[in-house]
N, C-alpha and C positions, 0 to 999 in steps of 0.2 A: 643109669638114669634111675633116681628115687621118686616116687609118688608118694604125697602125703594125703590120705584120704580126709574129705572134709564132711561129705555126707550124700545120703542117696534120698530119693524121692520118698517122703514118710509113707506114701500110699502103694509102696510096692507091693507086689503079690509074690515076690521071691524069684521072680526071672527078670531079664534084661531090664533095668529101670534106670532113668536119668539119675547120674552121679556126678559128683564133683571132686576134684584133686586138685594139689598144687603140686607142681613138678619143682622138686628141691633145688636143683642147679640153676635153673632159668626164672624160677618164680612164675612162670606161666601158669595160667589156669587150664586144665584138662577137663572136657565136658564130654560125658555121653549122653545121649538124648535120642528121641524119636526123630529120624529124618522127616523132613518137612515133606508134606503132600505135594503133588504138582501144582496145585493153585498157589500156594504160598511160594514155592521156587521161582514159578513164573513172575509172581509180583516182585519179587527180591531181585530177580535178574533182569528185569526190564526196566527198573527205575532207577533214573540218575539220582542216587541220594546226595552226592557230592558233586557239585559243578565241575564239569570237565573231567570227570572221573568215568572211565569206561564202565559200560554196564556189562551185566552177564555174571556168572559164577564160574570162576576158574575151575578147571578140571580137577585140580589138587585140593578144592574146598568143599564143604558140604553146608547145608543150612539145617539146624537142628532146632528143636522145639524143647524148651525146658519149661515144666509147668510154674505156674505163678505161685503155687504153694512152697517152691523151692527157692524163693527170694531170700529168706533169712539165710538159707545154706550158701547162697552165692555172695551174700554180704560178708558172712564168716569167711569164705574162700578168698575174696579180695582182701580182707584184713590179714589173713595168713599170708597171702601172695606179698603184700607190703612188707610184712614182719621180715620173710625170707628174703626179699629184695634188700631191705636195709642190712640185714645181717652179711648177706652175699656181695653186695654192693653191685647188682646186676642191673640197675637202671638205665 
């Protein structure tokens, strides 16, 4: 597995900070961020966002929060993931 670093929270203080990578083989986005608080997890887990889709957060998934100031980094990561996917034909 190879990760291509895209960016880190520009307001990082040098410790665990929201970070974005693109995984080279799959073109998946890999995100590190603050785990959502209980209120946000309850909202996400109890709302039927898509009709007939089961509610809840599966045990293998997490809700994370990425700061709005990282939107440009996420855009760059999406563009990079598209380039990797086109090059590797992983769509």
